Structures are given as structure tokens and as C-alpha cells.
N, C-alpha and C positions, 0 to 999 in steps of 0.2 A: 689885239696884236701889239706886241712891244716893238715900237719903231726902232729903238736903238739896237735891240738884239737882231732884228731883221736886217738892219743896215750892216751889222757886223758879219752876218752870214753871207750877205750879198757881196761884201768886200772880199771875203775869202775866195769866192767863186770868180770874181773879176780879176783878182791877182793871178789865179791859176790860168785863166783865159789869156791874160797878157803875157805871161811867161811862155805858155804853149805856142802862141802865135807871134812872139817877138814884138809886142805892141808897147809903145811908150804911152802911159796914161798921163799925159800932160793936160793942162787946163783946156786946151782946144779940143782934145780927144773927148773929154767928159761931156762937153756941150754938143759936139758933132755926133757923138754916139747916141745921145738922147734924141737929137733931131732925126737920125737914121731910124731909130725905133718908133718915133712918132709917125714917120712916113710909112713904115711897115704896118702900124696900127691902122692908119688911114686906108691902106690897101685892103687889109683884112675886113674893115668895116664896109668899104665899098663893095667888095665881093659878097659879103653876107647880106647886104641891103639891096643887092641887085643893081647897084650903080656901076658895077664893073663885072666883067665876065668871071664866072666862078671857077674856071679852069677844070671843069669836070669834078670838082669836089662836092661831096654830099653836104646837106645843111649841117649835119653834125660836125663834119670836118671844118666847115667854115666857122661855126661857133667855137670850136676848139682853137682855131687860128686866132680868133679875136681874143679869147682868154689868154693865150700865149703871148700875144703882142701887148696886151694890157700889163701882164706880169713883167715883160721886158721894159716897158716905159716906167713902171713904178720902180723897178730895180735901178734903172739909170738915173732916175730922180734921186733916189737914195744915195747913189754913188756921187752925184754932182753936189748934193748938199754936204755930204761927208768931206769931199775934197775942199770945199770952201768953208768948212767948219761952221756950218749953219745948223742951229738947233731946230730941226724941222718941226718937232712937236710944238715948240714955243712959237714958231712962225705961223703955224696953222691956227693955234689958239688966238694969236694976235689978229690975224687977218680974217679968220672965219668964225671961230667958235664964240668969240666975244659978242657976236651978233645974235647968238642963240640964247633967248631968255632963260631956258631951262639950264643951259650950261653955266650962265652967269649966276643963277640962283644956287647951283651946286657949289660953285667956287666961293660964294659968300658964306654958305653954310659951312664949308670946309675951313674957312678962315676963322670962323667964330667958335670952332671946337677947341 
């Protein structure tokens, strides 16, 4: 998955959403919208795991709700990083991937080519 391309595509959808509903996407909105989506993900997880009532949904519907909310959270993270001009790929490499010995070996091999 190309993170930059995905971010570009999500940005287009977010702009359409903002225009349609008259939303100002200011710095506070980006963070609060992410928080809203994390709350919805939590609710979907609780319903799926039996920690909350399922509201008559089938297990398949609950699983779909979890997938949908995960997509919303990822999309909002992409929008937040884009708004703050954060290179998400570089940040993940620095924070996470450098701890993976296989990743580090590939980086070393790439540098030696």
C-alpha cells in the first residue's frame, strides 16, 4: 500500500465531506474527528466481543462494523498527519521499523547497492 497515494485519495473524500456539510477542517477538527472515530471503533469492538449489546446485529454485521471503523480511524490518522505535514512513513520507520532486525538488514543492503 502506498501511504502517500492513500493519503491523497482520503484527502479528496474529506474535502468533499467538509464542503457537503459545511465543516471547517481546522487543527481542532482533525484531532477531535480522530477521537470520534476511535470512540466508534471502541463501540464496534465492544459489541463484537460481547462487552456491549450487539443491538440485534449478526456476527457478520458486527465484524463489518469493526472493519469500517478501523478504516475510519486510519483515514483520520492520514488526514491528521497530512494537516501537520508529517511524513508518516518516515515516522513509522523511525519509531517502529528500526527495531525490526530484518528491516534494518534490508536498509543496510539497499544502502550498499
